[in-house]
MIROGU-249164 format. One line per 4 residues: number of its first residue (from 1); for each residue z, x, y of C-alpha. Coordinates in pm, 1 decimal. Example, Ala and Ser with C-alpha at 12.3 -4.5 7.8 and 13.67 -1.06 7.14 Angstrom:
# residues 2
1) 780.0/1230.0/-450.0  714.0/1367.0/-106.0
END
This chain:
# residues 697
1) 1298.7/-541.3/4066.2  1381.2/-221.1/3938.1  1537.3/-110.4/4232.7  1779.7/-403.5/4259.2
5) 1887.7/-362.2/3873.1  1929.0/7.5/3964.3  2166.3/-113.8/4246.7  2337.6/-392.2/4051.6
9) 2452.4/-93.1/3797.0  2581.2/117.1/4051.5  2765.2/-182.6/4260.7  2939.7/-306.2/3917.0
13) 3044.7/58.3/3853.6  3209.6/74.4/4217.0  3387.0/-237.9/4157.6  3546.7/-75.8/3872.9
17) 3644.5/236.0/4106.7  3865.5/-13.4/4352.8  4109.4/-35.6/4099.2  4231.1/348.7/4228.8
21) 4102.0/390.8/4588.2  4366.1/629.1/4660.5  4504.2/998.6/4528.5  4886.9/981.8/4474.3
25) 4890.7/1335.3/4556.2  4752.4/1260.6/4868.2  4409.2/1397.3/4880.4  4119.0/1149.2/5020.3
29) 3860.1/1018.7/4768.9  3500.7/965.2/4830.6  3440.8/581.4/4963.3  3262.6/349.9/4759.3
33) 2985.6/333.0/5081.6  2972.8/669.5/5079.9  2923.3/675.4/4692.2  2634.9/425.6/4684.7
37) 2435.0/592.9/4939.0  2449.3/924.3/4735.6  2319.4/753.9/4423.6  2069.2/589.2/4620.3
41) 1978.9/908.0/4760.4  1949.6/1086.4/4419.5  1798.7/794.9/4315.1  1510.1/780.3/4551.9
45) 1487.9/1183.3/4500.0  1378.7/1133.9/4128.2  1130.1/847.8/4219.6  977.5/1067.0/4488.3
49) 928.4/1349.8/4239.1  813.4/1178.8/3947.1  564.6/1044.9/4160.7  415.4/1367.7/4299.9
53) 386.3/1509.8/3940.9  222.4/1200.4/3830.8  -96.4/1304.0/4003.7  -313.0/1042.2/4195.8
57) -450.7/858.9/3954.0  -48.8/730.6/3753.3  114.6/741.1/4087.9  181.5/309.3/4056.4
61) 285.9/398.7/3715.5  485.5/671.3/3710.0  679.8/546.7/4009.7  720.2/213.1/3832.1
65) 829.4/366.1/3501.5  1093.6/587.6/3682.0  1276.2/317.1/3893.2  1329.9/151.6/3543.7
69) 1485.8/390.2/3369.5  1861.5/418.6/3357.9  2095.9/697.7/3543.9  2196.1/783.9/3203.1
73) 1824.4/886.5/3105.3  1793.0/1262.1/3225.7  1557.0/1571.9/3139.3  1777.2/1835.6/3177.0
77) 2160.6/1867.8/3276.7  2099.2/1953.4/3641.2  1965.1/1629.0/3684.0  2315.1/1493.8/3569.5
81) 2482.7/1718.5/3767.7  2318.4/1599.5/4077.4  2412.3/1226.5/4009.3  2763.4/1367.1/4075.4
85) 2697.9/1601.2/4369.2  2939.6/1856.4/4189.7  2829.9/2100.9/4510.4  3017.2/1890.5/4757.2
89) 3374.3/1899.9/4858.6  3660.0/1686.3/4742.8  3713.3/1472.6/4399.1  3448.5/1350.6/4268.9
93) 3387.5/1048.4/3995.1  3191.7/1050.8/3690.7  2859.8/842.4/3735.4  2835.8/752.5/3383.2
97) 3213.2/655.9/3355.0  3405.2/383.8/3504.2  3729.0/460.1/3688.7  3976.0/344.8/3443.6
101) 3827.7/587.5/3160.1  3771.3/871.4/3384.0  3970.6/938.8/3729.2  3811.8/1131.2/3982.5
105) 3823.2/1506.8/3961.7  3744.4/1830.3/4099.2  3373.2/1993.6/4059.3  3465.7/2213.7/3741.9
109) 3641.1/1928.1/3553.9  3359.4/1670.6/3605.0  3094.4/1985.3/3508.9  3302.6/2017.2/3140.7
113) 3328.2/1660.4/3116.3  2955.8/1601.9/3154.3  2875.3/1853.3/2927.8  3091.9/1818.9/2711.9
117) 3063.8/1441.6/2677.3  2746.5/1285.2/2797.7  2524.3/1556.8/2758.7  2618.4/1646.5/2408.2
121) 2652.3/1297.5/2256.9  2265.4/1216.5/2335.3  1966.4/1084.4/2174.1  1614.8/1269.7/2231.8
125) 1284.0/1096.2/2300.2  984.0/1328.7/2431.7  1155.0/1579.0/2642.6  1395.6/1265.6/2774.3
129) 1752.5/1275.4/2671.1  1941.0/920.2/2657.5  2334.3/1061.6/2729.9  2593.0/817.1/2604.2
133) 2668.4/551.3/2901.8  3020.6/412.9/2977.7  2941.4/203.0/3272.5  2964.6/-198.9/3174.6
137) 2642.5/-219.6/3182.0  2668.2/-541.9/2920.4  2658.6/-876.8/3047.4  2994.6/-1042.9/3047.3
141) 3083.2/-1274.1/2746.9  3220.6/-1624.9/2738.8  3560.7/-1658.3/2624.0  3658.5/-2014.0/2432.0
145) 3796.0/-2177.9/2725.3  3453.3/-2135.5/2846.8  3543.8/-1910.5/3189.1  3348.8/-1587.8/3210.3
149) 3589.0/-1246.2/3152.2  3463.6/-900.6/3092.7  3402.4/-788.0/2784.3  3546.0/-469.9/2653.6
153) 3410.1/-144.1/2760.7  3225.2/-15.4/2477.4  3000.8/341.8/2482.5  2643.9/289.2/2434.5
157) 2253.3/400.5/2517.2  1989.5/299.9/2703.3  1642.4/281.2/2569.2  1372.8/503.9/2771.6
161) 1108.5/245.8/2676.8  1272.3/-66.2/2726.1  1559.1/-216.9/2876.9  1765.6/-254.0/2527.2
165) 2124.9/-100.8/2500.4  2278.7/34.3/2158.8  2602.2/73.0/2070.2  2554.8/310.0/1810.6
169) 2369.7/647.7/1807.4  2185.5/533.4/1475.8  2085.3/217.9/1618.4  1911.5/390.0/1871.8
173) 1734.6/628.4/1665.4  1648.2/309.9/1466.6  1550.0/170.0/1745.5  1304.2/386.6/1920.2
177) 1130.7/465.6/1554.5  1038.1/85.3/1624.2  913.7/172.3/1922.6  708.4/444.9/1753.6
181) 569.9/276.6/1441.1  454.4/-5.0/1682.9  272.1/263.7/1852.8  515.2/213.6/2237.2
185) 599.2/519.8/2374.4  641.7/663.0/2710.9  298.0/754.8/2742.5  189.8/345.8/2662.3
189) 352.7/322.3/3030.1  229.0/619.7/3199.7  -79.3/645.0/3121.7  -419.0/469.3/3259.2
193) -514.1/164.0/3083.4  -895.2/203.3/3211.0  -1067.8/373.5/2912.3  -1358.0/234.9/2816.6
197) -1337.8/59.3/2493.1  -1605.9/216.7/2295.0  -1355.4/537.1/2334.4  -1066.1/603.1/2130.7
201) -790.1/465.2/2357.4  -506.6/718.1/2226.2  -177.1/507.8/2252.4  158.8/719.3/2236.2
205) 142.7/1030.8/1987.8  -217.3/1153.2/1938.0  -421.6/1023.7/1643.0  -467.5/1141.9/1299.6
209) -794.8/1202.9/1174.9  -800.5/1132.6/827.5  -1122.7/1245.8/573.3  -1170.1/1054.5/237.2
213) -1524.5/1048.7/94.1  -1721.1/1179.9/376.5  -1565.3/910.1/566.9  -1352.7/989.9/889.0
217) -1072.9/756.3/1032.8  -815.7/811.6/1318.7  -484.5/685.5/1236.4  -180.1/607.9/1461.4
221) 103.1/775.0/1413.9  344.7/480.4/1232.2  22.5/455.4/915.3  275.4/516.1/646.0
225) 521.0/210.4/730.1  355.4/-93.9/667.3  666.9/-338.9/710.7  608.8/-204.4/1084.3
229) 261.7/-124.4/1109.5  -41.2/-333.9/1140.0  -265.0/-51.2/1104.9  -113.4/64.3/752.6
233) -315.9/285.3/528.5  -183.4/445.6/204.0  -279.4/773.4/74.5  -161.6/701.2/-297.0
237) -427.6/420.7/-298.8  -753.1/662.3/-309.2  -807.4/598.1/-636.2  -777.9/225.6/-581.6
241) -1073.2/280.6/-318.2  -1306.0/442.8/-526.3  -1244.0/199.4/-800.7  -1371.5/-52.1/-588.3
245) -1673.1/136.6/-430.6  -1789.9/199.9/-764.1  -1754.3/-183.0/-863.8  -1960.3/-225.2/-531.5
249) -2234.5/55.5/-628.3  -2300.5/-128.5/-918.1  -2334.2/-456.1/-846.9  -2569.9/-331.2/-569.6
253) -2811.0/-172.2/-833.6  -2869.5/-553.0/-944.5  -2926.3/-678.9/-620.2  -2958.9/-585.3/-273.3
257) -2905.1/-659.8/-8.3  -2548.1/-779.9/-91.0  -2309.6/-929.9/167.2  -1975.0/-775.0/82.9
261) -1636.2/-872.5/284.6  -1336.5/-635.4/325.1  -1089.3/-904.0/351.7  -789.5/-705.1/494.1
265) -930.6/-414.8/663.9  -625.3/-281.1/854.6  -837.1/78.2/929.9  -1151.9/-3.9/803.6
269) -1174.6/286.2/553.0  -1296.1/77.4/269.2  -1596.4/-138.7/395.8  -1657.8/190.0/626.7
273) -1721.0/416.2/298.8  -1911.0/121.6/183.3  -2165.5/146.2/472.3  -2160.6/510.2/490.8
277) -2257.6/544.2/152.9  -2452.7/258.6/36.7  -2607.1/191.0/363.6  -2887.1/-89.1/346.7
281) -2793.4/-187.8/25.7  -2509.4/-363.1/142.9  -2401.3/-568.8/456.3  -2037.4/-517.7/529.0
285) -1834.9/-751.5/683.8  -1457.8/-612.9/738.6  -1241.3/-870.1/872.6  -871.8/-858.8/998.4
289) -634.6/-1096.3/1173.9  -494.7/-861.6/1378.1  -641.7/-740.6/1764.8  -476.6/-365.5/1725.3
293) -703.0/-362.8/1349.1  -962.0/-493.9/1482.8  -1011.5/-239.6/1801.9  -922.8/30.8/1553.6
297) -1195.0/-46.2/1308.3  -1432.0/-51.4/1613.0  -1352.1/300.7/1717.3  -1345.5/422.6/1337.9
301) -1710.3/266.8/1384.4  -1836.9/469.2/1624.6  -1617.8/767.8/1502.4  -1852.0/758.3/1158.7
305) -2177.7/666.2/1353.9  -2205.1/348.4/1237.6  -2284.2/21.7/1475.8  -2073.5/-248.9/1547.5
309) -2311.6/-549.8/1520.1  -2346.3/-680.5/1849.0  -2146.9/-371.9/2007.2  -2263.5/-49.5/2163.2
313) -2458.9/216.8/1938.5  -2278.7/503.2/1867.6  -2329.5/861.4/2067.7  -2470.7/1173.7/1861.2
317) -2272.5/1367.8/1796.6  -2328.5/1521.4/1495.3  -2626.1/1598.1/1283.8  -2538.4/1353.4/988.0
321) -2800.4/1074.7/1092.0  -3121.9/1084.2/919.6  -3258.3/976.5/1265.5  -3220.8/1089.2/1548.7
325) -3097.2/794.4/1774.5  -3074.1/549.7/1512.5  -2743.4/445.0/1332.1  -2634.8/518.5/974.5
329) -2571.2/201.9/913.2  -2444.4/-155.2/1086.9  -2121.6/-337.5/1002.1  -1970.1/-671.5/1131.1
333) -1611.2/-679.2/1255.5  -1419.7/-1041.8/1296.2  -1091.5/-1099.1/1364.4  -964.9/-1400.8/1133.6
337) -786.6/-1546.9/915.3  -894.1/-1391.5/542.0  -895.4/-1780.7/405.2  -1067.0/-1877.5/700.7
341) -1353.9/-1631.8/670.5  -1410.3/-1711.0/314.9  -1415.6/-2089.4/369.7  -1718.9/-2037.1/597.8
345) -1939.1/-1815.5/482.7  -2093.2/-1739.4/67.3  -2008.5/-1323.0/-7.9  -2168.1/-1169.4/-275.7
349) -1864.9/-935.9/-321.4  -1514.2/-983.0/-198.7  -1228.8/-733.6/-206.9  -882.7/-917.5/-123.1
353) -616.5/-630.5/-56.6  -328.2/-813.8/139.4  -2.9/-609.1/159.6  219.4/-778.4/-165.4
357) 68.5/-1043.9/-353.8  -292.0/-1219.5/-352.7  -205.8/-1535.8/-448.4  -274.4/-1725.3/-137.1
361) -627.5/-1635.6/-74.3  -762.6/-1654.0/-452.3  -886.3/-2052.2/-365.9  -1061.8/-1929.4/-89.2
365) -1229.1/-1652.5/-215.6  -1368.0/-1841.5/-511.0  -1456.7/-2203.6/-326.7  -1811.9/-1967.8/-161.0
369) -1846.4/-1660.3/-368.8  -2216.7/-1667.6/-522.1  -2289.4/-1685.9/-904.9  -2251.3/-1367.4/-1041.4
373) -2065.1/-1210.8/-795.4  -1769.2/-1010.9/-780.6  -1421.0/-1043.5/-670.8  -1194.8/-747.8/-674.1
377) -812.3/-817.7/-618.2  -529.8/-541.6/-567.1  -166.3/-658.2/-606.6  76.0/-421.0/-476.6
381) 359.6/-642.0/-512.8  501.0/-423.9/-804.9  908.2/-579.0/-757.5  750.9/-946.4/-932.9
385) 465.8/-765.0/-1124.0  677.2/-520.1/-1337.7  915.1/-774.7/-1406.5  1225.5/-667.1/-1126.2
389) 1195.3/-1015.3/-935.9  1138.4/-1266.7/-1194.9  1198.4/-1542.1/-996.1  951.4/-1387.2/-713.7
393) 727.5/-1370.1/-1068.8  781.8/-1760.9/-1151.8  700.1/-1877.4/-753.5  402.6/-1687.5/-723.1
397) 265.0/-1678.9/-1054.7  420.6/-1980.2/-1222.4  477.9/-1759.6/-1533.0  747.6/-1650.9/-1749.2
401) 793.7/-1299.3/-1842.0  1079.0/-1059.6/-1932.7  1092.7/-675.9/-1941.3  857.4/-510.6/-2220.9
405) 754.6/-139.8/-2313.7  405.3/-257.4/-2219.0  498.2/-443.8/-1900.4  210.9/-280.1/-1687.1
409) -82.2/-445.4/-1895.9  180.5/-786.5/-1901.6  118.7/-758.5/-1524.1  -254.0/-693.7/-1556.4
413) -323.1/-1003.5/-1755.2  -91.6/-1214.1/-1557.2  -246.0/-1142.3/-1284.9  -605.9/-1199.3/-1453.3
417) -425.0/-1585.0/-1576.0  -378.0/-1625.5/-1216.0  -742.0/-1563.3/-1103.1  -899.7/-1758.8/-1389.8
421) -711.3/-2053.5/-1306.4  -793.2/-2052.7/-968.2  -1182.2/-2004.5/-1026.2  -1147.1/-2309.8/-1265.9
425) -1028.3/-2516.1/-984.0  -1321.6/-2467.3/-802.3  -1552.6/-2543.6/-1166.1  -1594.5/-2124.8/-1205.2
429) -1530.4/-1921.1/-1480.2  -1442.5/-1559.0/-1475.7  -1560.9/-1280.5/-1701.3  -1328.8/-931.2/-1658.7
433) -1512.3/-629.6/-1581.0  -1192.7/-409.1/-1520.1  -812.5/-405.8/-1514.9  -649.2/-137.4/-1418.4
437) -243.9/-126.4/-1362.2  -77.2/232.1/-1209.9  216.6/273.7/-1057.3  193.8/96.3/-742.5
441) -81.5/-136.7/-795.8  -268.2/-375.8/-1016.1  -628.4/-408.5/-967.3  -841.1/-645.4/-1127.5
445) -1212.4/-692.5/-1130.7  -1374.4/-1009.0/-1226.2  -1750.5/-1159.5/-1257.0  -1778.1/-1510.3/-1146.9
449) -1941.3/-1767.0/-1327.3  -2042.8/-2058.1/-1208.2  -2009.1/-2406.6/-1378.5  -1787.9/-2638.5/-1581.2
453) -1865.1/-2499.1/-1873.5  -1754.5/-2119.9/-1789.7  -1428.8/-2257.4/-1631.9  -1322.2/-2458.5/-1974.5
457) -1424.5/-2111.1/-2155.0  -1226.0/-1911.4/-1946.2  -944.0/-2138.7/-1928.5  -916.2/-2128.7/-2326.6
461) -802.5/-1786.9/-2317.9  -498.8/-1868.9/-2106.1  -250.6/-1850.6/-2408.9  165.6/-1786.8/-2461.2
465) 288.4/-1467.3/-2542.3  555.0/-1468.6/-2896.4  743.8/-1156.3/-2820.6  1031.5/-1015.4/-3040.5
469) 1294.3/-929.6/-2860.1  1479.0/-696.9/-3134.4  1159.4/-504.9/-3277.4  893.9/-571.0/-2929.3
473) 652.6/-714.7/-3175.7  384.6/-936.9/-3001.4  114.4/-1209.0/-3099.8  -42.0/-1437.8/-2887.7
477) 2.0/-1805.1/-2977.9  -260.7/-1987.5/-3149.5  -360.6/-2315.5/-3007.4  -181.3/-2624.8/-3125.2
481) 145.6/-2492.5/-3224.3  405.1/-2684.2/-3084.2  691.5/-2602.9/-3360.2  944.7/-2342.6/-3238.2
485) 985.0/-2225.6/-3618.9  587.9/-2219.6/-3650.1  661.0/-1937.1/-3352.4  851.0/-1723.8/-3581.7
489) 604.8/-1763.9/-3848.1  317.4/-1622.1/-3616.9  484.1/-1282.7/-3572.8  389.8/-1024.3/-3843.2
493) 799.1/-849.5/-3818.1  1071.2/-1010.7/-4041.8  1326.7/-990.8/-3735.6  1387.5/-1391.4/-3757.5
497) 1516.3/-1370.8/-4095.5  1726.3/-1079.6/-4079.2  1880.5/-1088.7/-3746.3  2084.5/-1413.1/-3649.3
501) 2040.0/-1594.9/-3326.6  1706.2/-1627.6/-3136.8  1514.3/-1323.2/-3153.7  1162.0/-1432.5/-3028.4
505) 1114.1/-1557.2/-2638.3  786.0/-1719.0/-2516.6  593.8/-1556.6/-2202.6  309.4/-1658.6/-2027.2
509) 112.0/-1806.1/-1933.6  -135.0/-1502.4/-1983.2  -494.3/-1394.5/-2010.4  -573.0/-1342.5/-2358.6
513) -918.3/-1230.0/-2337.6  -1063.1/-852.4/-2301.7  -950.9/-661.9/-2010.3  -1226.8/-430.3/-1977.3
517) -1648.5/-426.1/-1982.3  -1819.8/-133.7/-2117.6  -2138.7/-157.3/-2009.6  -1990.1/-186.8/-1659.6
521) -1739.3/71.4/-1697.9  -2009.5/327.7/-1793.0  -2218.1/231.4/-1500.0  -1923.3/303.0/-1277.4
525) -1933.0/642.8/-1437.5  -2235.9/702.7/-1371.7  -2175.0/604.2/-978.0  -1866.7/823.0/-957.0
529) -2083.8/1104.1/-1034.6  -2356.3/1010.6/-797.2  -2140.3/1006.7/-549.2  -1919.2/1317.6/-641.9
533) -1609.2/1118.8/-724.5  -1475.1/1349.7/-949.5  -1079.9/1256.7/-895.3  -1153.2/863.3/-1080.7
537) -1435.8/1052.7/-1364.4  -1162.7/1082.8/-1623.2  -981.2/734.0/-1543.2  -1293.6/584.8/-1576.7
541) -1395.6/807.7/-1916.5  -1031.8/673.9/-2052.2  -1152.2/291.3/-1948.3  -1474.1/349.0/-2148.6
545) -1308.3/453.9/-2484.4  -994.1/188.3/-2461.8  -1259.7/-65.6/-2404.1  -1419.5/63.2/-2733.4
549) -1078.0/102.7/-2889.3  -1175.7/452.0/-2977.4  -1066.1/811.0/-2988.2  -1222.0/990.2/-2685.8
553) -1541.5/1159.2/-2696.0  -1753.2/1299.3/-2480.5  -1925.6/1091.7/-2254.5  -2286.3/1221.6/-2068.4
557) -2318.0/1090.2/-1727.1  -2719.2/1126.1/-1770.2  -2895.7/886.3/-1962.5  -2896.2/577.1/-2157.1
561) -2561.3/639.7/-2278.6  -2473.0/500.8/-1955.0  -2647.2/196.0/-1867.3  -2760.2/79.0/-2214.1
565) -2644.1/-225.9/-2370.4  -2484.9/-391.1/-2038.7  -2366.7/-694.8/-2200.1  -2138.3/-979.9/-2045.3
569) -2077.7/-1299.5/-2109.3  -2356.0/-1274.4/-2350.2  -2573.1/-1199.8/-2108.3  -2762.2/-903.2/-2027.9
573) -2743.4/-769.4/-1685.0  -3080.6/-619.9/-1571.8  -3033.5/-294.1/-1307.9  -3254.7/-185.5/-1075.3
577) -3583.2/38.6/-1114.5  -3415.2/364.9/-1065.9  -3133.0/265.5/-1278.5  -3399.2/181.5/-1580.6
581) -3575.9/523.1/-1526.4  -3238.1/706.4/-1517.7  -3141.9/523.9/-1877.2  -3522.7/606.3/-2039.2
585) -3542.8/963.6/-1910.1  -3353.8/1123.7/-2230.6  -3481.1/1375.0/-2472.3  -3683.9/1170.0/-2681.6
589) -3857.4/998.3/-2368.3  -3842.9/679.0/-2510.2  -3698.5/336.8/-2365.9  -3370.5/304.8/-2577.0
593) -3287.1/-54.1/-2434.0  -3605.7/-244.5/-2493.4  -3641.2/-639.5/-2480.2  -3664.4/-672.4/-2850.8
597) -3275.8/-512.8/-2826.5  -3199.2/-734.5/-2538.9  -3266.6/-1019.2/-2691.5  -3061.6/-956.2/-2996.6
601) -2770.3/-915.5/-2782.3  -2811.3/-1200.3/-2629.5  -2739.4/-1369.9/-2966.8  -2444.0/-1193.1/-2990.8
605) -2104.2/-1405.9/-3048.7  -1891.1/-1450.6/-2748.9  -1607.7/-1448.4/-2962.0  -1659.3/-1079.4/-3044.3
609) -1482.0/-944.9/-2749.5  -1187.0/-1132.4/-2848.6  -1134.9/-893.4/-3124.8  -1020.2/-581.6/-2890.4
613) -689.7/-540.3/-2947.9  -482.8/-709.9/-2715.2  -169.2/-475.3/-2660.6  -16.6/-107.6/-2723.5
617) 246.9/63.5/-2879.9  432.9/342.3/-2724.7  489.6/642.7/-2977.5  808.4/742.7/-2795.8
621) 960.6/369.2/-2794.9  872.1/359.0/-3160.3  1003.2/721.4/-3313.3  1231.3/779.7/-3563.8
625) 1595.0/925.5/-3484.1  1610.0/1285.2/-3667.6  1195.4/1315.0/-3719.0  985.8/1522.4/-3514.7
629) 697.2/1254.3/-3484.0  335.5/1444.5/-3478.7  137.9/1512.9/-3180.7  -25.3/1201.9/-3010.5
633) -402.8/1315.1/-3039.4  -301.8/1432.2/-3413.1  -150.4/1064.3/-3442.5  -445.8/894.1/-3363.2
637) -662.8/1103.6/-3617.8  -392.4/980.7/-3885.0  -478.4/608.6/-3770.6  -848.2/626.7/-3752.4
641) -813.4/763.5/-4110.3  -599.9/481.9/-4217.3  -846.7/273.9/-4146.8  -716.3/75.4/-3799.6
645) -900.3/69.8/-3416.2  -722.9/380.6/-3210.3  -722.0/486.8/-2903.8  -528.8/578.8/-2592.1
649) -471.0/365.6/-2268.8  -414.7/403.6/-1932.6  -147.0/208.2/-1887.4  78.1/421.1/-2077.2
653) 76.6/828.6/-2075.4  232.6/788.2/-2475.0  52.5/418.5/-2546.1  -156.7/378.8/-2880.5
657) -430.2/106.5/-2798.4  -457.1/-56.5/-3198.9  -516.9/-356.3/-3454.2  -241.4/-251.8/-3653.7
661) 88.7/-425.2/-3626.3  397.1/-272.2/-3551.1  513.9/-239.1/-3979.4  188.2/-81.1/-4009.3
665) 233.1/141.5/-3707.2  555.1/262.7/-3773.3  455.0/357.9/-4131.0  189.8/592.9/-4048.5
669) 423.0/733.0/-3791.5  678.1/726.7/-4074.6  450.7/914.4/-4301.5  353.3/1212.1/-4049.0
673) 695.3/1283.4/-3944.7  915.4/1575.9/-4058.5  1292.0/1586.9/-4035.8  1448.6/1754.3/-3741.6
677) 1696.7/1965.1/-3924.0  1752.5/2034.8/-4296.8  2039.6/2239.4/-4459.0  1930.4/2279.2/-4781.5
681) 1648.5/2548.0/-4765.6  1815.9/2671.3/-4441.8  2133.8/2764.8/-4580.6  2314.6/2556.6/-4309.5
685) 2206.8/2739.3/-4025.1  2047.0/2425.8/-3874.6  1723.6/2546.1/-3826.2  1386.2/2332.5/-3789.1
689) 1149.7/2261.5/-4063.0  893.9/2410.7/-3986.5  1124.7/2739.6/-3938.5  1333.4/2677.6/-4232.7
693) 1041.1/2691.7/-4451.2  844.1/2967.2/-4301.5  1215.7/3184.7/-4404.1  1199.0/3030.2/-4749.9
697) 846.3/3142.9/-4810.0
END
């Protein structure tokens, strides 16, 4: 079939040559039959040469791929000149141009034409030059009258991988990039396909081996293009993966073995880290609906000496195993839709990390998750979460928001509210353990509490938010407030009376409860230290201070400081014996958390957690023009001395979380700010206040 297509292209080329069969100067031209025989001889010679170079194992594949290529695809200029037979006598026509575009000429002119046009304008792909082609290779276009009429001849390029033709050079480059992203290159057609499944099959370019948290994964060259790659791997999500790992490690201390699910495996890096470091404490299931991802996950399991359930035991290639011949751990790799597997099987820990929003998988996640289990959700649709696509936000999250200075915390509370509604539909409540919103993702970790009573308590924490558009003051709407005038009375600011028109908007529904659990975060810090995760330790320490709404203070990573007072929903969570021994091994040698203290904590009111300040203020956003504001750490000290709870926030490096109102916040900021310029003391020199004061002294 390939030879027939090659012959048809040559025949179409010769139909145009028939229009000028003679030379006006009397010089005889090469006849049509002779030119066809020459081209057929050259194509046959090239195909036979490729056969010899390909080797005995790939003779059929190489010959098939060589005959499928168009004559405009060559490796060097000499091959292109061989097609034109420049060494022969007489005038010759260009093999890549019709006669009406380039008339037959002598060898020196034809050689210059091939060099300056076809060989100069080409697309290079793995050593193959796709020269520009002017032959009528496109199909005939149908006219309006219905008869077939030849279309206008347009220069184009033939793809070396498939039979597609592109008119523009940039279009062909984009087309080849799509082949690369899918792993479709010349090597994928010429390489052998009889490699055993357990051995990595290198498709196209060589795999890239990446190591993270002691886990090796092999990646395709297209792992950085999520829209065109099924095996997407994002290096920027390392913080997210480590936070999720610490959450699972904390849950593994409470009970084991855990049945945990990575619903969207892709390369399998997250599930492999769970299995490699937690080992027998977890039973990992890695799921993905794409066949290519499932194959890559299996290969990565063998690369890390992790046995796939029902598969082959990996070879002993490293001394990392505890016992020679025994795999480190065992994982289950499943090819299934995420909603289906979560409906079929119960799990203790479920992690959802789809490309984009995760609202389509929340109902299935809460259907079979066990009591006191954990569901972690990673959302990467920052366009809709960060108020850039409000119509998408309303469609996915049923939430009305605007762009504010606290847009990241607004996004986190919006995701938590969506999770709480999905859990309530399954008669389950949630306790938010962690909510992190960084530049490229929003991570929410919740503990599941079964029962309609817990679902009702969680649903009561979903409220509307009143936001002032002038000063950006905000407050959650109290239950039962229905009149519009009462909305303005709930705002501490006086913008409604001093500004014309409607000054406040109603946003939401949003989560009005706390976003952090201090005891859980302390145990996460202990897990981060235990597994040598130095990258996220500063972040977890900041989250602990933010959850307590206190200034940053030294946090011990050993002893009872991390593991005491672990309370979630008014219930003391018991840890494993190892963790209890670590919590009791302090200098005094006494157990800090006794059964009596635990009973006292159990009697604590659940409304105490609502006292946590819900939002933060940016010190730069509310600075006074013409005034030098104090340093952020100094300003935190000033607010604390004024009697307010203060802390820094991970949502904004310039943000201050406090229970003070915006007017009180501005009053303290104004009190400790100094004028930028002064003329009374410096004699009109325009120096700063500090420099002027030193000069007067």
